[in-house]
C-alpha positions as CSV (number, residue, x, y, z in Angstrom):
1,X,-23.4,45.7,-35.6
2,X,-24.9,45.2,-32.2
3,X,-22.7,45.2,-29.1
4,X,-22.8,42.1,-27.0
5,X,-21.6,40.9,-23.6
6,X,-19.0,38.1,-23.5
7,X,-17.9,36.3,-20.3
8,X,-14.2,35.2,-20.7
9,X,-12.6,32.8,-18.3
10,X,-8.9,33.0,-17.7
11,X,-7.2,30.0,-16.0
12,X,-3.8,28.9,-15.1
13,X,-4.1,25.1,-15.4
14,X,-3.1,22.0,-17.4
15,X,-3.9,23.0,-21.0
16,X,-4.9,20.6,-23.8
17,X,-1.4,19.5,-24.6
18,X,-0.8,18.3,-21.1
19,X,1.5,21.1,-20.0
20,X,0.9,23.9,-17.5
21,X,-0.3,27.0,-19.1
22,X,-2.8,29.8,-19.5
23,X,-6.2,29.3,-21.0
24,X,-8.8,31.8,-22.2
25,X,-12.2,30.5,-22.9
26,X,-15.9,31.8,-23.6
27,X,-18.8,29.7,-22.5
28,X,-18.8,27.6,-25.7
29,X,-15.2,27.4,-26.8
30,X,-11.5,27.9,-26.1
31,X,-10.4,31.2,-27.4
32,X,-6.7,30.5,-26.8
33,X,-4.1,28.8,-24.7
34,X,-0.3,28.8,-24.3
35,X,2.3,27.0,-22.4
36,X,3.8,28.8,-19.4
37,X,5.3,26.7,-16.7
38,X,6.1,29.8,-14.6
39,X,2.6,30.9,-14.3
40,X,1.3,30.4,-10.8
41,X,-1.4,33.1,-10.0
42,X,-3.6,35.6,-11.4
43,X,-4.1,39.2,-10.1
44,X,-6.4,41.9,-11.2
45,X,-4.4,44.9,-12.4
46,X,-6.1,47.7,-13.9
47,X,-9.8,47.7,-14.9
48,X,-9.2,45.7,-18.2
49,X,-6.0,44.0,-17.4
50,X,-5.2,40.6,-15.6
51,X,-1.7,40.0,-14.4
52,X,-0.1,36.6,-14.9
53,X,2.4,36.1,-12.0
54,X,5.1,33.7,-10.7
55,X,4.7,31.8,-7.5
56,X,6.4,34.7,-5.7
57,X,3.7,37.1,-6.9
58,X,5.9,38.9,-9.5
59,X,4.2,39.8,-12.5
60,X,5.3,37.8,-15.6
61,X,3.0,39.7,-18.1
62,X,-0.4,41.3,-18.5
63,X,-3.4,40.2,-20.4
64,X,-5.5,43.0,-21.9
65,X,-8.8,42.2,-23.2
66,X,-10.7,44.1,-26.1
67,X,-13.9,46.0,-25.7
68,X,-15.2,47.5,-22.5
69,X,-14.7,45.6,-19.4
70,X,-18.1,45.5,-17.3
71,X,-16.9,43.4,-14.6
72,X,-13.9,41.3,-13.4
73,X,-13.7,38.8,-10.6
74,X,-11.0,36.5,-9.4
75,X,-12.7,33.2,-8.5
76,X,-9.5,31.8,-7.1
77,X,-5.8,32.6,-7.3
78,X,-5.7,30.6,-10.6
79,X,-9.0,31.6,-12.3
80,X,-10.8,34.9,-13.1
81,X,-13.8,35.8,-15.2
82,X,-14.0,39.0,-17.1
83,X,-17.2,40.3,-18.8
84,X,-16.6,42.6,-21.7
85,X,-18.9,44.4,-24.2
86,X,-17.7,44.2,-27.8
């Protein structure tokens, strides 16, 4: 099986059911989303982990992605892009 690079976007926004939450998406599809009314901002933690934080900047939980992280960028306080190789 060949390795490939995938760009995953993580957003804190209104999700498809109309509530605030966290969404993970690839360029062509939604990978997952869940409700989280307390999520307010994202922070880059370790190399392969994003922290979902509350409005005060306190970490609620971390998101760890599979594969090897090639690049991670915060586009805003509520959006990040992580490029992984799997």
